[in-house]
C-alpha atoms as one frame of an Amber mdcrd trajectory, in Angstrom:
protein
  12.270  39.837   1.886  10.325  41.116  -1.131   8.981  44.522  -1.625   5.524
  45.161   0.568   2.641  45.242  -1.988  -0.892  44.211  -2.516  -1.055  42.384
  -5.793  -4.355  43.082  -7.781  -5.790  39.949 -10.471  -8.597  39.203 -11.973
 -10.418  35.479 -11.604 -13.391  35.683 -14.059 -15.510  38.653 -12.497 -13.986
  38.496  -9.189 -10.995  40.888  -8.164  -8.282  38.736  -5.930  -6.512  41.390
  -3.917  -3.106  39.661  -2.423  -1.549  41.415   0.609   2.048  40.396   0.214
   4.308  41.908   3.106   6.396  39.135   5.072   6.566  37.769   7.068   2.967
  38.604   8.575   1.510  40.949   5.981   1.412  43.677   8.750  -0.622  46.478
   7.536   2.399  49.130   6.773   1.687  52.548   5.428   2.578  51.300   1.896
   0.045  48.392   1.977  -2.554  50.995   3.240  -2.043  52.805   0.167  -1.961
  50.353  -2.309  -5.049  48.453  -0.760  -7.061  51.736  -0.951  -6.057  52.092
  -4.554  -6.861  48.546  -5.285 -10.545  48.570  -3.712 -11.231  51.793  -5.558
  -9.991  50.429  -8.844 -11.796  47.048  -8.705 -14.988  48.868  -7.646 -14.667
  51.332 -10.550 -14.046  48.314 -12.793 -17.580  47.293 -14.548 -15.943  44.000
 -15.341 -15.389  43.235 -11.480 -18.593  41.945  -9.688 -17.126  41.237  -6.529
 -13.768  41.289  -4.588 -11.893  38.736  -2.539  -9.276  39.975  -0.383  -6.014
  37.479   0.916  -2.788  37.288   2.554   0.173  35.855   1.106   2.476  33.048
   2.848   1.304  31.466   6.163  -0.856  34.327   7.236  -3.707  36.398   6.498
  -2.717  39.900   8.335  -1.299  40.045  12.036  -1.973  43.233  12.738  -0.669
  46.717  12.191   3.036  47.447  11.718   4.162  48.298  15.365   7.145  50.324
  14.355   4.759  53.109  12.834   3.579  53.652  16.063   6.352  55.758  17.389
   6.066  58.024  14.891   3.088  60.316  14.239   0.295  58.767  11.786   0.214
  58.887   7.985  -2.490  58.830   5.941  -4.655  56.830   4.697  -5.100  55.505
   8.427  -6.393  52.006   8.775 -10.048  53.175   9.927 -10.338  54.997   6.680
  -8.954  52.372   4.195 -11.814  49.782   6.280 -14.252  52.254   6.068 -14.125
  52.450   2.143 -13.803  48.682   1.834 -17.062  48.373   4.013 -18.819  50.848
   1.879 -17.708  49.334  -1.413 -21.056  48.773  -3.624 -19.821  45.575  -4.536
 -19.365  42.481  -2.506 -16.091  42.103  -0.212 -15.264  38.572   0.958 -12.037
  37.961   3.395 -10.340  34.734   2.806  -8.452  34.020   6.057  -5.857  31.640
   7.441  -3.105  31.661   9.575  -3.079  34.746  11.785  -5.986  36.899  11.804
  -5.048  39.361  14.458  -5.249  43.100  15.281  -5.706  45.141  12.335  -5.936
  41.696  10.580  -9.269  41.123  12.262 -10.518  44.673  11.822  -9.999  43.953
   8.213 -11.877  40.936   8.059 -14.644  42.706   9.936 -15.032  45.601   7.209
 -15.577  42.832   4.424 -19.088  41.592   3.831 -18.394  38.053   4.390 -15.727
  35.868   5.831 -14.513  32.454   4.714 -11.582  31.022   6.692  -9.370  27.589
   6.633  -8.854  25.589   9.704  -5.471  27.444  10.397  -7.029  30.394  11.328
  -6.330  32.101  14.342  -8.383  35.249  15.439  -8.104  37.740  18.016  -7.673
  41.416  19.108  -4.385  41.669  20.912  -4.085  45.155  20.961  -4.247  45.440
  24.914  -0.915  43.692  25.341   0.798  46.747  23.738  -1.230  48.698  26.236
  -3.632  49.720  23.175  -6.771  49.092  21.984  -8.896  48.309  18.164  -8.601
  51.769  16.764  -9.924  51.055  13.244 -13.442  50.221  13.865 -13.261  46.746
  15.760 -14.937  48.258  18.868 -17.779  48.977  16.751 -18.115  46.112  14.349
 -17.487  43.204  16.622 -19.949  43.573  19.156 -22.470  44.058  16.278 -21.316
  40.342  14.654 -20.992  38.820  17.665 -22.463  40.540  20.915 -21.187  42.592
  23.307 -20.234  40.382  25.564 -18.084  37.999  23.477 -16.488  41.019  22.006
 -15.651  42.494  25.363 -14.157  39.793  26.497 -12.145  39.039  23.400 -10.799
  42.296  23.608  -9.753  42.501  27.089  -8.414  39.242  27.163  -6.184  39.980
  24.336  -5.927  36.158  23.290  -6.318  34.594  19.847  -9.254  31.880  19.637
  -9.369  29.371  17.418 -11.616  28.987  14.041 -14.060  26.732  16.031 -15.116
  29.596  18.401 -15.110  32.091  15.437 -17.538  29.693  13.771 -19.793  29.348
  16.928 -20.136  32.899  17.984 -20.662  34.113  14.248 -17.608  36.062  13.429
 -16.862  33.534  10.641 -19.622  33.083   8.039 -18.037  29.758   6.008 -15.468
  27.370   6.388 -13.397  25.903   3.656 -12.775  22.388   4.882 -11.279  20.285
   2.694 -11.806  22.891  -0.535  -8.926  24.973  -0.874  -9.553  28.586   0.738
  -9.061  30.925  -2.014 -11.116  28.661  -4.209 -13.919  28.638  -1.375 -13.500
  32.435  -0.974 -13.639  32.862  -4.836 -16.996  30.677  -4.720 -18.631  32.643
  -2.116 -17.713  36.037  -3.793 -19.315  34.501  -6.874 -22.480  33.791  -5.352
 -22.897  36.894  -3.193 -22.112  38.801  -7.037 -25.260  36.694  -8.345 -27.382
  37.712  -5.539 -26.309  41.660  -5.848 -26.611  41.737  -9.870 -29.315  43.658
 -11.530 -32.867  41.983 -11.469 -32.231  40.367  -7.493 -34.462  41.551  -4.959
 -33.433  44.435  -2.742 -33.416  42.182   0.406 -30.650  39.785  -1.831 -28.644
  42.745  -2.736 -28.947  44.170   0.699 -27.722  40.896   2.243 -24.692  40.562
  -0.136 -23.650  43.643   1.100 -24.056  43.230   4.957 -21.963  45.820   6.521
 -21.161  45.109  10.062 -21.222  48.954  11.457 -24.817  48.735  10.218 -26.110
  45.980  12.330 -28.155  46.382  15.186 -26.612  45.699  18.695 -27.986  42.184
  19.768 -30.526  43.138  22.881 -30.043  39.821  24.516 -26.162  40.106  24.476
 -26.226  43.659  26.480 -23.698  44.334  28.968 -24.680  44.405  32.698 -22.642
  45.979  35.592 -21.663  42.823  37.337 -19.945  41.527  33.675 -18.514  44.828
  33.385 -16.901  44.589  36.772 -15.693  40.823  36.532 -13.954  42.089  32.781
 -12.512  44.823  34.308 -11.049  43.288  37.376  -9.733  40.165  35.411  -8.019
  42.724  32.845  -6.369  44.997  35.306  -4.784  41.713  36.898  -3.749  40.502
  33.484  -2.410  43.913  32.275  -1.721  46.186  35.368  -1.029  49.959  34.682
  -2.393  50.182  31.161  -5.008  52.633  30.458  -6.382  50.564  27.203  -8.418
  48.427  30.009 -10.660  51.466  30.572 -10.396  53.081  27.161 -11.730  49.532
  25.625 -14.592  49.503  28.318 -15.541  53.129  27.782 -15.795  52.427  24.054
 -17.971  49.113  24.736 -20.655  50.904  27.107 -21.060  54.106  24.560 -22.310
  51.254  21.919 -25.815  52.382  22.651 -25.796  55.827  22.542 -22.651  56.391
  20.013 -23.478  56.692  16.542 -20.660  55.089  14.207 -19.190  58.118  13.262
 -19.049  59.066  17.054 -18.027  55.419  17.818 -14.955  55.646  15.513 -14.044
  59.297  16.650 -13.958  57.946  20.297 -12.019  54.798  19.563  -9.511  57.174
  17.753  -9.163  59.492  20.424  -8.389  56.815  23.148  -5.926  54.856  20.520
  -4.217  58.260  20.204  -4.051  58.759  23.947  -2.741  55.154  24.700  -0.197
  54.970  21.444   1.361  58.149  23.413   1.426  56.692  27.173   4.570  55.401
  28.705   2.743  52.121  29.499   2.259  51.549  25.394   5.646  52.681  24.743
   7.041  50.399  27.257   5.205  47.391  25.998   5.858  47.969  22.532   9.589
  48.079  23.472   9.548  45.042  25.158   7.353  43.563  22.319  10.718  44.074
  19.916  12.956  42.851  22.711  11.619  39.638  22.966  11.602  39.036  19.035
  13.513  35.906  18.707  17.581  37.012  17.723  18.981  35.450  14.656  22.011
  32.859  14.701  25.172  33.707  12.671  25.957  29.831  12.466  23.827  26.730
  11.773  22.553  24.898  14.728  23.893  21.337  15.446  21.495  18.568  14.651
  19.731  17.702  18.307  17.365  14.917  18.566  18.293  13.446  22.186  19.011
  15.599  25.098  20.816  14.342  28.684  19.720  15.915  31.594  21.869  15.393
  34.457  20.390  15.979  37.823  16.348  15.048  38.679  16.111  17.677  41.575
  13.317  20.351  40.852  15.307  22.057  38.286  16.397  18.985  36.414  12.860
  16.935  36.080  11.683  20.893  35.129  14.017  21.071  32.281  13.526  17.700
  31.183   9.699  18.416  31.062  10.097  21.278  28.941  12.585  19.065  26.410
   9.810  16.291  26.269   6.996  18.431  25.591   8.740  20.287  23.127   9.361
  16.713  21.035  12.952  15.823  22.069  14.054  12.446  23.300  15.381  12.804
  26.932  17.764  11.064  28.982  17.195  11.855  32.844  20.118  11.046  34.846
  20.708  10.764  38.393  23.131   8.331  40.491  21.047   8.785  43.459  17.966
   6.221  42.892  15.856   7.826  45.276  16.130  11.515  43.791  15.585  10.010
  40.467  12.642   8.274  41.309  11.393  11.709  42.697  12.164  13.210  39.767
  10.423  10.917  37.515   7.178  11.369  39.716   7.378  15.167  39.778   7.388
  14.886  35.980   4.432  12.603  35.872   2.249  14.573  38.146   3.196  18.122
  36.484   1.906  16.346  33.043  -1.190  15.110  34.782  -1.742  18.299  36.258
  -1.732  19.895  33.004  -4.161  17.920  31.293  -6.493  18.219  34.369  -6.160
  22.208  33.760  -6.856  21.550  30.018  -3.218  23.086  29.035  -2.208  19.611
  27.696  -4.043  16.844  25.474  -3.862  13.691  27.258  -2.049  11.911  23.915
   0.518  14.830  24.430   1.156  14.011  27.996   1.579  10.471  27.171   4.186
  11.040  24.329   6.074  13.437  26.469   6.306  10.840  29.425   7.349   8.477
  27.028  10.098  10.465  25.666  11.917  10.812  29.217  14.194   7.764  29.733
  15.283   7.640  33.280  18.891   6.336  34.597  21.295   6.047  36.859  24.225
   5.165  34.588  26.292   8.076  33.117  27.252   5.997  30.383  23.806   6.539
  29.097  25.086  10.191  27.805  27.296   8.232  25.435  24.952   9.256  22.496
  23.164  12.058  23.469  23.199  15.274  21.279  23.339  17.690  24.095  23.551
  17.853  27.912  22.209  20.060  30.514  23.942  19.701  33.598  21.565  20.546
  36.612  23.421  19.381  39.843  24.052  21.488  42.980  25.609  25.097  42.583
  29.000  24.277  43.555  32.031  25.174  41.015  34.096  22.199  42.350  30.990
  19.786  41.831  30.491  21.006  38.493  33.888  21.136  37.192  33.882  17.535
  38.094  31.266  16.643  36.338  32.114  18.498  32.979  35.439  16.820  33.048
  33.415  13.446  33.160  30.778  14.864  30.254  34.023  15.907  28.260  35.283
  12.385  28.061  32.073  10.666  27.858  30.021  12.547  25.166  30.316  11.900
  21.890  32.552  14.461  19.850  29.981  17.652  18.681  27.515  17.021  21.577
  26.671  20.235  23.516  27.653  20.543  26.975  25.433  23.198  28.368  25.453
  24.168  32.607  22.300  25.384  34.162  24.216  27.187  36.922  22.859  30.643
  37.769  26.109  32.439  38.855  29.346  30.328  38.132  32.065  30.870  35.799
  31.420  29.180  32.290  35.035  29.533  31.576  36.204  27.467  34.357  33.799
  24.714  33.456  34.725  24.787  29.970  38.392  24.248  30.742  37.620  21.252
  32.878  36.116  19.382  30.082  38.725  19.497  28.165  36.439  20.686  24.809
  35.307  24.147  25.707  33.928  25.228  22.085  31.208  22.808  23.226  30.569
  24.294  26.249  28.121  27.240  27.156  25.620  28.076  29.902  21.815  27.759
  29.700  20.347  29.040  32.971  16.638  28.206  33.205  14.349  30.137  36.040
  12.744  28.234  38.244  10.138  26.493  37.830  11.956  25.725  34.181   8.813
  24.099  32.992   7.058  27.405  33.367   9.510  30.318  33.220  10.158  31.610
  29.688  13.645  32.811  30.231  16.562  31.117  29.268  20.060  33.053  29.645
  22.458  31.593  27.073  25.872  32.197  28.504  28.703  32.427  25.930  32.067
  31.315  27.282  35.326  32.664  26.089  35.600  29.661  23.764  31.946  28.842
  22.758  31.639  28.331  19.244  28.915  29.801  17.001  27.375  26.727  16.419
  27.052  25.460  20.199  25.347  29.241  20.595  22.922  28.705  17.452  22.211
  25.003  19.179  21.289  26.719  22.294  19.081  29.238  20.610  17.222  26.605
  18.828  16.788  24.648  21.406  15.064  27.469  23.744  13.128  28.451  20.851
  11.815  24.845  20.052  10.741  24.622  23.864   8.679  28.096  23.589  11.107
  29.951  25.674  12.942  33.392  25.384  16.855  32.643  25.315  18.919  35.703
  25.300  22.553  35.795  24.970  24.928  36.883  27.590  28.479  37.421  28.572
  30.231  35.505  31.281  30.582  36.888  34.639  29.480  36.173  38.092  25.641
  35.939  38.060  25.916  36.829  34.031  23.289  39.572  33.758  19.773  38.978
  35.738  21.553  37.475  38.876  24.581  40.090  39.186  21.826  42.793  38.785
  19.994  41.056  41.445  22.778  41.391  44.055  22.939  44.855  43.513  19.376
  45.566  44.104  19.408  42.933  47.046  22.312  44.332  48.464  19.995  47.762
  49.076  17.264  45.929  50.483  19.369  44.043  53.189  21.297  47.403  54.230
  17.541  49.070  54.490  16.512  46.381  56.907  19.590  47.294  58.954  18.904
  50.920  58.934  15.414  50.969  60.041  13.088  49.447  57.193  11.406  46.411
  57.648  10.872  43.276  55.410   7.088  44.088  54.652   7.860  47.966  54.150
  10.735  47.212  51.707   8.499  44.547  49.698   5.189  46.482  50.034   7.121
  49.658  48.650   8.180  47.647  45.609   5.318  45.709  44.941   3.087  49.443
  44.466   5.672  50.203  42.051   4.659  46.873  40.227   7.410  44.381  41.245
   5.379  40.938  40.984   6.953  40.036  44.443   9.292  42.444  46.820  12.637
  40.897  47.343  12.093  39.353  50.881   8.986  37.502  49.712  11.284  36.261
  46.497  13.913  35.153  49.000  11.682  32.995  51.027  10.041  31.621  47.751
  13.166  30.478  46.388  14.624  29.405  49.721  17.131  32.002  51.937  19.632
  28.909  52.154  20.090  29.075  48.235  21.414  32.422  48.236  23.498  31.556
  51.172  25.280  28.870  49.517  25.976  31.072  46.425  27.467  33.876  48.408
  30.085  31.476  50.056  30.891  30.243  46.756  32.018  33.920  45.690  35.900
  34.482  45.815  35.179  38.076  45.187  32.461  38.255  48.078  32.476  41.934
  49.531  34.065  41.805  53.179  31.809  44.632  54.547  30.124  42.663  57.554
  26.630  44.480  56.420  26.527  42.538  53.046  23.279  40.436  52.951  23.839
  40.394  56.737  19.990  40.130  57.322  19.481  37.008  55.010  22.224  35.170
  56.523  21.162  36.001  60.280  18.055  33.924  59.047  19.480  31.225  57.278
  21.832  30.919  60.797  18.618  30.639  62.554  17.069  27.810  60.773  14.559
  30.505  58.912  15.156  29.122  55.316  11.954  30.433  53.666   8.622  28.965
  52.876   9.666  25.327  52.844  10.573  25.667  56.443   7.590  27.839  57.206
   9.309  30.898  58.219  11.947  32.879  56.458  11.546  36.730  56.668   7.877
  36.045  56.940   6.088  33.331  58.842   4.054  30.919  56.809   1.555  29.086
  58.952   0.851  25.397  58.336   2.481  25.040  55.180   0.465  28.275  53.745
   2.283  30.447  51.131   0.397  33.278  52.532   2.875  35.444  54.175   2.796
  36.804  57.861   4.613  39.816  59.427   6.916  38.028  62.199   8.238  40.283
  64.984  10.993  37.773  65.759  12.426  38.413  62.841  12.417  42.200  62.719
  13.572  41.940  66.620  16.384  39.956  65.225  17.458  42.671  62.503  17.283
  45.308  65.259  19.777  43.430  67.346  21.810  42.786  64.597  22.244  46.662
  63.801  22.835  47.481  67.027  25.943  44.763  66.963  27.197  46.252  63.761
  26.881  49.724  65.175  24.167  50.643  62.384  21.909  53.787  63.516  18.411
  53.060  62.737  15.971  55.503  61.649  12.746  56.198  59.621  12.819  55.379
  55.833  10.415  56.666  53.400   8.937  54.802  50.732  10.529  57.082  47.862
  14.164  56.073  49.542  13.298  52.591  49.441  12.338  52.801  45.860  15.184
  54.575  44.865  17.943  53.020  46.186  16.824  49.370  45.267  16.034  50.687
  41.527  18.783  53.063  41.117  21.464  50.191  42.369  19.654  47.911  39.838
  20.006  50.342  37.032  23.217  51.246  37.631  24.451  47.792  37.399  22.885
  47.033  34.419  24.854  50.071  32.833  27.833  48.348  34.098  26.947  45.375
  32.272  25.933  47.086  29.496  29.368  49.011  29.238  31.478  45.925  29.952
  29.427  44.247  27.371  28.180  41.194  29.235  24.656  42.477  27.981  24.576
  43.401  24.163  21.553  45.872  24.538  19.425  47.669  27.081  16.641  45.725
  25.555  18.453  42.470  26.199  18.538  43.446  29.997  15.030  44.716  30.023
  13.336  41.423  28.903  15.428  39.659  31.165  14.238  41.009  33.963  10.601
  41.598  32.846  10.786  37.727  32.133  12.892  36.401  34.931  12.128  38.485
  37.828   8.934  40.178  38.077   9.765  43.773  36.802   6.563  45.298  35.706
   6.131  45.127  31.797   4.234  48.383  31.837   7.488  50.190  32.924   9.385
  48.519  30.227  12.403  46.940  32.132  14.729  48.784  34.276  16.488  50.546
  31.796  13.572  51.446  29.672  12.244  52.713  33.132  15.705  54.669  33.646
  15.256  56.276  30.515  11.647  57.902  31.100  12.884  59.110  34.423  15.992
  60.743  32.574  19.442  59.445  33.097  20.064  62.861  34.764  17.984  61.973
  37.592  19.443  58.185  38.100  22.990  60.004  37.799  21.987  62.796  40.365
  20.357  60.272  42.968  23.474  57.805  42.894  25.487  60.901  43.503  23.703
  61.869  46.291  23.328  58.343  47.754  26.864  58.327  47.400  27.327  61.199
  49.557  25.179  59.700  52.272  25.821  55.789  52.189  29.698  55.703  50.811
  30.903  56.492  47.431  32.259  53.131  46.690  29.009  51.017  46.383  27.146
  54.196  44.477  30.072  54.841  42.182  28.378  55.733  38.814  28.917  53.237
  36.028  31.150  54.888  33.237  28.766  54.357  30.418  25.783  56.390  32.662
  28.220  59.209  33.084  29.167  59.005  29.412  25.359  58.967  28.398  24.354
  62.033  30.633  27.098  64.160  29.494  26.128  63.210  25.542  22.623  63.915
  26.288  21.737  60.495  25.197  19.572  57.332  26.603  20.219  53.627  27.230
  18.091  52.894  23.992  20.715  55.473  21.916  23.528  52.917  23.283  22.503
  49.326  22.350  25.583  47.531  22.272  29.494  48.287  23.168  32.163  47.971
  20.405  33.888  44.451  20.692  30.796  43.241  23.076  31.045  39.624  24.173
  27.465  39.157  23.869  24.961  39.518  21.214  24.738  42.041  18.654  21.752
  44.181  18.622  18.992  42.930  16.516
C-alpha cells in the first residue's frame, strides 16, 4: 500500500487531480490537505482552464477515514475543502466509478459536473454509523435531486446504481463505451470552452453550476405524512441512533436556513452524533466486522458436499450455490432429500418474487445443486459441510466415513453448534483437514459463521473456510474449541439467568419485554420458542459437564416434557394460535412454573426490570470475559460481532463487551459480586480477566487477545 496522495497532472489545459489512497481512497487528513492545495494551485495556474477530480484504483472515494472520528477534528475539515472546490472560478468535473459513498458523494456534489461509469454506486451511508452527511450533503443533494429523494437516500443508508442517479439528475453524463477519464476530460474541455472570454454570462454561469446555490425544487417539497413515514422506517432500521432526527432537522430547515446556516447546523449535529455512544458503538462494529486476513493460502474449492438435507443443510447448500459453488446435497433418506430440494427451490422462487434475485441467477443456482442419496458422490468434492442431527456419536460416525471416502486435502467441516471439534477430527483420521463451520439459522439469510479451530486444524484449512464464508457474503469469525464455542457458550450463561428468574418470580413475558426494551431483537423465551425448545433440550443432554443444579434450565425442560416445543407445536413459553407467529401469554405456562418453583423450594418474589437486565447481561459479559481470558475468543470485538450478528444484540450498544466498557468494568464487577452474595458465589464468580482489567483501570478494548490464544489474532 503506497503513501496517501493526490496526484496532479496536466492533460492539455485540464488539471487532472487523482486521489490515490488505497484501498478505497478514503478522505483522510493528508488527502484533504493535498486536495485543497492542488485545487488552489490549479485555479492560480493561468494555463489551466478546468479541473477533473478522479479516484485511483477500483473506486472514486468510498467516504471519510472512519478511524479519524475517534479523535478531535483536524483542519482542513472536509466541508472546508468542498466549499473551496465549489467556489472554484474554473469548472470542476468529478469522474465517478466504483464506490461513491459518504464523503465521496459529498465531494462529487461540490463539483460543477458529474460524469460516471456504469460501475458507479452512489450513496450516503453515514446513518449506518450513527452519523449524517456533515460536509454539505444535506444542502447540495436536495437542491440537485429534490428533498424527497435526498431524504430517502440519507435515511436508508443504501447505495444506488448509476441508473437511479441518472434518472434523478444526480449524475450529468454517463461515460458509456468511452473510457471514464476520457469522457470526464471531454466534459471539462466543453465547460472550459463555454466559460472562456467571449462566452455569454449565461453560458459561464452554467459551466460553474454550484449545487448549494440552486433553488429548492418546489414540486418536491417535504410534507408531514412523508416525513412521518421516513422517520418510522429509519427508526425501525436504525434504532437508538440520534442521526435520524439530525437528518430530519437539517432537511426540514432547508426552506429557512441560508447556506452558511445549513452547513453550521449539519456540522453541529455531526459533532454531537460523532461523540454519542451509539455512533461509537456502530463504528466499533464497523471495524469488528472487517474481513480478517489469513496467514496461509486457501485450498482451491469448486465443488462442496453438504451432508444432510434438513432445514440447515438445504440453507447451507443454497448459500453455496448462489455464491457460484457446485453443490452435492446428500441425504440417505429419500423423503428428506426430496423435501430439502423442494425447500431450496421454493426459497429461490421467493427471492425472485421479492426482487432479491434475478430469474437467471436463481435458475443457475438451482442447476448447481445435485441431490444424491449415495455417499460415494462425496469422493471427488473439494470440501464437505456436515449438517446432520446434533449428536456427538452420530457425527463421529459421519467423520469416520468422510475421512475414509473424501479425497486427500478435502476440507471436512461440521456445522455443529456445540460439540467437540477435536473429537470429530480424531474420528476422521485426518485432523488437519477438520474444523467447525457453525452457520446460524436460517443459513441462507443469517450472515454469521463461527469458524472453529480444532487442536490440529491446519492454516490452509482455516484459510479455505474463511474464503468460502467471504464468497458466500458471510462474516466468518475464527474461534477456539469448547462447548458452544463463543456464541452458544455465552448464550447458556445468559439463558441460565433467564431460567432462574422464571423460577424466582419473573414471567416469560416480563423477562422478554425487559430485554427487548434494552434493544435485543427478541427476548430469550421468544427465541427458544422460535428455535424449538426440544433443540436445546437435546443439546443439554449431550453435555457431559451439565450442571447438577436441579434448577438448571428446569423451566424449559418442563415445557418440553409437557409437549410444548415452541412455535412449531403452537405452544411453548407462549401460545401461537392457529399457526400464528404472534405470541400470546399463557397462564398455564406460568402456573406450571409456579408449581415447579414450589416443588424445588424456590421462594418467589417480585423481580424488577433492572434486576432482569443486570442478571442476564452481567452473566453474558462475565462469560465473554472468560472466553477472552481463555483465548477461545481472540478479541472483545470478535465477541461483539458474533453477538450482534448471530443473537440480536442491539447494534447501537456495540455488543456485550463494548456495552460493558461503556458501563465501566468496575460497575460490572460490583454487580457480579453483589449477585454472588445474593445468589451463590459459584455461578457468579467473576472471570479472572475482568478482575485483572478492573485492577489495572483498563477496558475490554484494551485487551484484544491473550498471549498464546488459540483463536484468531487481532486484525
